[in-house]
C-alpha positions as CSV (number, residue, x, y, z in Angstrom):
1,M,10.0,2.3,1.6
2,A,13.6,1.0,1.6
3,G,15.5,3.0,-1.0
4,D,17.8,2.5,-4.0
5,G,15.1,0.2,-5.6
6,Y,15.2,-2.3,-2.7
7,Y,11.4,-2.1,-2.2
8,D,10.7,-2.7,-5.9
9,R,13.0,-5.7,-6.0
10,H,11.2,-7.3,-3.0
11,S,7.6,-6.4,-3.8
12,A,6.3,-9.4,-5.6
13,T,3.5,-9.6,-3.1
14,Q,2.4,-6.0,-3.8
15,Q,2.7,-6.6,-7.5
16,G,0.4,-9.6,-7.3
17,A,-2.1,-7.4,-5.3
18,A,-2.2,-4.7,-8.0
19,V,-3.2,-7.2,-10.7
20,I,-6.4,-7.9,-8.9
21,G,-7.7,-4.3,-9.6
22,L,-6.9,-4.0,-13.3
23,D,-10.3,-4.9,-14.6
24,L,-12.0,-2.6,-12.1
25,L,-9.8,0.3,-13.4
26,R,-10.6,-0.5,-17.0
27,T,-14.3,-0.6,-16.2
28,A,-14.2,2.7,-14.3
29,I,-12.7,4.5,-17.3
30,A,-15.1,2.8,-19.7
31,E,-18.1,3.9,-17.7
32,S,-17.1,7.5,-17.1
33,D,-19.0,10.2,-19.0
34,R,-17.5,12.0,-21.9
35,G,-16.7,15.1,-19.8
36,A,-14.2,13.1,-17.8
37,M,-12.3,12.2,-21.0
38,E,-11.7,15.8,-22.3
39,S,-8.3,16.1,-20.8
40,P,-7.4,12.6,-19.5
41,K,-5.5,12.6,-16.2
42,I,-4.7,9.5,-14.3
43,A,-3.5,9.6,-10.7
44,D,-1.3,6.9,-9.2
45,L,-1.7,7.4,-5.5
46,G,1.1,5.9,-3.5
47,C,3.5,5.0,-6.3
48,A,6.6,4.0,-4.3
49,Q,9.4,3.1,-6.7
50,G,7.2,2.6,-9.7
51,H,7.5,-1.0,-10.8
52,N,4.1,-2.0,-9.5
53,S,2.5,1.0,-11.2
54,L,3.5,0.0,-14.7
55,A,0.7,-2.6,-15.3
56,P,-2.1,-0.4,-13.8
57,M,-1.0,2.7,-15.8
58,K,-0.8,0.5,-19.0
59,A,-4.4,-0.7,-18.3
60,A,-5.5,2.9,-17.7
61,I,-3.9,4.1,-20.9
62,G,-5.5,1.3,-22.9
63,A,-8.9,2.1,-21.5
64,V,-8.5,5.8,-22.2
65,R,-7.4,5.1,-25.8
66,R,-10.6,3.2,-26.4
67,R,-12.4,6.5,-25.6
68,T,-10.3,9.3,-27.0
69,T,-7.1,10.1,-28.8
70,A,-6.3,13.1,-26.5
71,D,-2.9,13.3,-24.8
72,I,-2.9,11.6,-21.4
73,D,-1.3,12.9,-18.2
74,I,-0.1,10.3,-15.7
75,V,0.7,11.7,-12.3
76,H,2.5,9.6,-9.7
77,T,2.2,10.7,-6.1
78,D,3.9,9.7,-2.9
79,L,5.5,11.3,0.2
80,P,8.3,13.9,-0.3
81,G,11.0,11.4,0.9
82,N,10.0,8.7,-1.6
83,D,12.7,7.1,-3.7
84,W,11.9,9.3,-6.7
85,T,15.2,8.4,-8.5
86,S,14.2,4.8,-8.8
87,L,10.7,5.8,-10.0
88,F,12.2,7.9,-12.8
89,E,14.5,5.1,-13.8
90,V,11.7,2.6,-14.0
91,I,9.4,4.9,-16.1
92,E,12.2,5.8,-18.5
93,H,14.1,2.6,-18.8
94,D,12.1,-0.5,-17.7
95,P,11.2,-2.6,-20.7
96,A,7.7,-2.9,-19.3
97,S,7.2,0.8,-18.9
98,Y,3.9,2.2,-19.9
99,M,5.9,4.8,-21.9
100,V,6.9,2.2,-24.5
101,G,5.1,3.2,-27.6
102,H,3.7,6.4,-26.0
103,K,6.6,8.9,-26.1
104,N,4.5,11.6,-27.7
105,D,1.0,11.1,-26.3
106,V,1.5,10.2,-22.6
107,H,3.1,12.6,-20.2
108,P,4.3,11.4,-16.8
109,S,4.9,13.7,-13.8
110,V,5.1,13.4,-10.0
111,I,3.7,15.1,-6.9
112,G,5.6,14.7,-3.6
113,R,2.8,15.1,-1.1
114,S,0.6,12.9,1.0
115,F,-2.6,11.7,-0.6
116,Y,-4.5,12.7,2.6
117,K,-4.0,16.2,1.4
118,E,-5.1,18.1,-1.7
119,L,-3.2,17.1,-4.8
120,F,-5.2,18.2,-7.9
121,A,-7.4,20.9,-9.1
122,P,-11.1,20.3,-8.7
123,A,-12.9,18.0,-11.1
124,T,-9.7,17.2,-13.2
125,L,-9.1,13.5,-12.6
126,T,-10.3,11.0,-15.1
127,A,-9.4,8.2,-12.7
128,A,-7.3,7.5,-9.6
129,W,-5.6,4.3,-8.7
130,S,-4.2,3.1,-5.4
131,S,-2.7,-0.3,-4.5
132,S,-1.2,-1.5,-1.2
133,S,-1.2,2.0,0.1
134,L,-4.4,3.0,1.9
135,H,-3.6,1.1,5.1
136,W,-0.6,3.5,5.7
137,L,-1.6,6.1,8.2
138,S,-0.9,9.8,7.7
139,A,1.5,9.7,10.6
140,S,2.5,7.2,13.3
141,P,0.1,7.4,16.2
142,G,3.0,6.5,18.5
143,P,4.6,3.6,20.3
144,V,3.0,0.2,20.9
145,A,3.8,-1.7,24.1
146,D,4.0,-5.3,22.9
147,N,4.0,-5.7,19.1
148,F,5.2,-3.8,16.0
149,F,1.9,-4.5,14.4
150,V,-0.8,-2.8,16.5
151,Q,-3.6,-5.1,15.4
152,S,-1.7,-8.0,16.9
153,S,-1.2,-6.1,20.1
154,T,-2.9,-6.2,23.5
155,D,-2.1,-2.5,24.1
156,H,-5.7,-1.2,24.0
157,V,-4.7,2.4,24.3
158,A,-2.5,2.2,21.3
159,I,-5.1,0.2,19.3
160,E,-7.6,3.0,19.8
161,R,-5.1,5.6,18.8
162,Y,-4.4,3.8,15.6
163,R,-8.1,3.0,14.9
164,S,-9.0,6.6,15.4
165,R,-6.3,7.8,13.1
166,S,-7.5,5.3,10.4
167,V,-11.0,6.7,10.6
168,T,-9.8,10.3,10.2
169,D,-7.5,9.4,7.4
170,W,-10.1,7.4,5.4
171,T,-12.5,10.4,5.7
172,D,-9.8,12.8,4.6
173,F,-8.8,10.7,1.6
174,L,-12.4,10.5,0.4
175,A,-13.0,14.2,1.0
176,R,-9.9,15.1,-1.2
177,R,-10.9,12.7,-4.0
178,S,-14.5,13.8,-4.0
179,V,-13.3,17.3,-5.1
180,E,-10.6,16.2,-7.5
181,L,-12.4,13.5,-9.4
182,A,-14.4,14.7,-12.5
183,P,-18.1,13.9,-12.2
184,T,-18.6,10.1,-13.0
185,A,-14.8,9.5,-12.6
186,S,-13.7,6.8,-10.1
187,V,-10.9,5.9,-7.7
188,V,-10.0,2.2,-7.8
189,F,-8.1,0.6,-5.0
190,V,-6.7,-2.7,-3.8
191,D,-5.6,-3.0,-0.2
192,V,-5.0,-5.4,2.6
193,L,-8.1,-6.5,4.5
194,M,-8.7,-7.3,8.1
195,G,-11.4,-9.9,8.4
196,D,-14.4,-9.0,10.5
197,A,-14.4,-10.2,14.1
198,R,-17.0,-13.0,14.7
199,G,-18.3,-14.5,17.9
200,G,-15.8,-12.6,20.0
201,V,-12.9,-13.9,17.9
202,A,-10.7,-11.2,16.4
203,G,-10.5,-11.0,12.6
204,T,-7.3,-12.0,10.8
205,M,-5.5,-10.7,7.7
206,G,-3.6,-13.8,6.6
207,S,0.1,-12.9,7.4
208,E,0.0,-13.1,11.2
209,A,2.4,-16.1,11.3
210,L,4.9,-14.3,9.0
211,F,4.7,-11.1,11.0
212,D,5.2,-13.1,14.2
213,T,8.7,-14.2,13.1
214,L,9.7,-10.5,12.9
215,E,8.1,-9.8,16.2
216,Q,10.0,-12.6,17.9
217,A,13.2,-11.2,16.4
218,L,12.5,-7.8,17.8
219,R,11.8,-9.2,21.3
220,A,15.0,-11.2,21.1
221,A,16.9,-8.0,20.2
222,R,15.3,-6.2,23.2
223,S,16.2,-9.1,25.5
224,A,19.8,-9.2,24.3
225,G,20.1,-5.4,24.9
226,T,20.6,-4.8,21.2
227,I,17.7,-2.3,21.3
228,T,16.3,-0.6,24.4
229,A,12.7,-1.1,25.6
230,E,12.0,2.4,24.4
231,E,13.3,1.6,20.9
232,Y,11.4,-1.6,20.8
233,A,8.1,0.1,21.5
234,A,8.8,2.7,18.9
235,M,9.5,0.1,16.2
236,V,6.0,0.1,14.7
237,Y,4.2,-0.4,11.4
238,P,2.2,2.8,11.2
239,T,-0.8,1.3,9.5
240,W,-4.3,0.1,10.1
241,F,-5.8,-2.8,8.1
242,R,-9.4,-1.9,7.7
243,S,-12.3,-4.4,7.7
244,L,-15.0,-4.3,5.1
245,D,-17.3,-2.6,7.6
246,E,-14.6,0.1,8.2
247,V,-14.3,0.7,4.5
248,R,-18.0,1.0,4.1
249,A,-18.7,3.2,7.1
250,P,-18.5,6.6,5.4
251,F,-20.9,5.5,2.7
252,A,-24.3,5.6,4.4
253,P,-25.5,5.3,1.6
254,A,-23.1,7.9,0.0
255,F,-20.2,10.0,1.1
256,T,-20.7,13.8,0.9
257,G,-17.6,15.9,0.2
258,P,-16.8,19.4,1.5
259,G,-18.5,21.1,-1.4
260,G,-21.5,18.8,-1.6
261,E,-19.8,16.3,-4.0
262,T,-21.2,12.8,-3.7
263,L,-19.1,9.6,-3.8
264,Q,-20.7,6.2,-4.2
265,L,-19.1,2.9,-3.2
266,V,-19.8,1.0,-6.4
267,T,-17.8,-2.2,-5.8
268,L,-16.1,-3.7,-2.7
269,E,-15.1,-7.3,-3.1
270,P,-13.0,-9.4,-0.6
271,T,-10.4,-11.7,-2.2
272,T,-7.2,-13.5,-1.3
273,L,-3.7,-13.5,-2.7
274,A,-1.5,-16.6,-2.5
275,D,2.0,-16.5,-1.1
276,P,4.1,-15.6,-4.2
277,F,7.2,-17.4,-3.0
278,L,5.6,-20.7,-2.0
279,A,5.5,-22.4,-5.3
280,A,9.2,-22.0,-5.9
281,Y,9.9,-23.4,-2.4
282,D,7.6,-26.4,-3.0
283,T,9.6,-27.1,-6.2
284,S,13.1,-26.5,-4.9
285,G,12.8,-27.2,-1.2
286,D,15.2,-24.4,-0.6
287,A,14.1,-23.0,2.7
288,G,16.9,-20.5,2.8
289,A,15.9,-18.9,-0.5
290,Y,12.3,-18.8,0.6
291,A,13.3,-17.1,3.9
292,R,15.4,-14.5,2.1
293,Q,12.5,-13.6,-0.2
294,Q,10.1,-13.2,2.7
295,A,12.6,-11.3,4.9
296,G,13.3,-9.0,2.0
297,F,9.6,-8.4,1.5
298,L,9.2,-7.4,5.2
299,R,12.3,-5.2,5.2
300,G,11.3,-3.5,2.0
301,F,8.3,-1.7,3.6
302,L,9.3,-1.7,7.3
303,E,13.0,-0.6,7.3
304,P,12.3,3.1,7.1
305,S,9.7,3.1,9.9
306,F,12.0,1.0,12.1
307,G,14.9,3.2,11.4
308,T,13.0,6.3,12.7
309,A,12.8,4.5,16.1
310,L,16.6,4.7,16.5
311,P,17.2,8.5,16.3
312,R,20.1,8.4,18.8
313,R,22.0,5.8,16.9
314,T,24.5,6.6,14.2
315,A,23.7,5.5,10.7
316,P,26.1,2.5,10.8
317,Q,24.6,1.5,14.1
318,R,21.0,1.6,12.7
319,T,22.1,-0.5,9.8
320,A,23.8,-3.1,12.0
321,I,20.7,-3.3,14.3
322,L,18.3,-3.7,11.4
323,D,20.6,-6.2,9.6
324,A,20.6,-8.3,12.8
325,V,16.8,-8.1,13.3
326,F,15.9,-9.1,9.8
327,A,18.5,-11.8,9.7
328,D,17.0,-13.3,12.8
329,A,13.6,-13.1,11.3
330,E,15.0,-14.8,8.2
331,R,16.3,-17.7,10.3
332,R,13.0,-18.1,12.0
333,I,11.2,-18.2,8.6
334,A,13.6,-20.8,7.2
335,A,13.0,-23.1,10.2
336,D,9.5,-23.9,8.9
337,P,8.4,-22.1,5.7
338,R,5.1,-23.7,5.4
339,A,4.1,-22.8,8.9
340,V,4.5,-19.1,8.3
341,S,3.4,-18.9,4.6
342,P,0.7,-16.3,4.3
343,T,-2.5,-16.2,2.3
344,Y,-3.3,-12.5,2.2
345,K,-6.7,-11.1,2.6
346,L,-7.4,-8.2,0.2
347,A,-10.2,-6.0,-0.8
348,A,-10.7,-4.5,-4.3
349,G,-13.0,-1.5,-4.6
350,R,-14.3,1.2,-6.8
351,I,-15.6,4.6,-5.6
352,R,-17.4,6.8,-8.1
353,R,-18.2,10.5,-8.0
354,A,-21.8,11.0,-8.9
355,A,-22.7,13.1,-12.0
């Protein structure tokens, strides 16, 4: 994610998504057996810069406190290159931090490692949480010929590479959590959802028009010679938005882990999230402000991936190129905000390890 707290400042959409899963998280902790509460440990999988983790961790702490007075470990995980400094600042100084009122009984820590790998000792997690993270792939499956977002592409070879990596990653994620969750503990997640294809028509995820403004900006930069054709193809969003069927696929009817552990898909509910910036635009009519918010949102999660597509450029050149691309996308958004305003499709789910 874009560093120095940029992602946090431009992640109102992700924050809104997280709220959807809070009741599921509370229920998961309330319904776990007493053994899962002996040494409470909550995992925040894919924490980014921390602001969007505050409400979920507060909800988890509250649910644990209704079960036990034992000290609670909160463990935030993300990739080694995450903006950890911003995370530490948020946890320590944000007025909304879950540490407020819990200086002596809640103990935060971090792990800099992919959640597709082992993170915790077996059977030690009371609950795990992940929001707006599981669509990210463990590594980029490579260039895409005609669109930064592979699921809007016609590059069928690339589509299959990304789809295949998604299947492997989802299986790996479940295998790791099946070992790490205590019996009866759960992982709760909220993530973007690709609607199922029907009648030969591809499914949608709700932000195609918004994404298209950025795709048009990238193509314009290629046509102008600002980026090369090779750089354009390498500017990808290394993700796969799963359908409900793809989420359910490993549970037939249950997922079996490497040591025989059993995971059950307890809840999987599709829902939608309204554009968090549209109400302000409807009130003010300020298309420029709306466009800045949406362009900032896009840049917040895409800038690092796009930057890796420019390895032969100097740092100032990379910055100038990305400034120009996102500024162009912003102009295109401002031209007709309502036409590109997304209604996001999401899925909220709970996966429980059997007793």
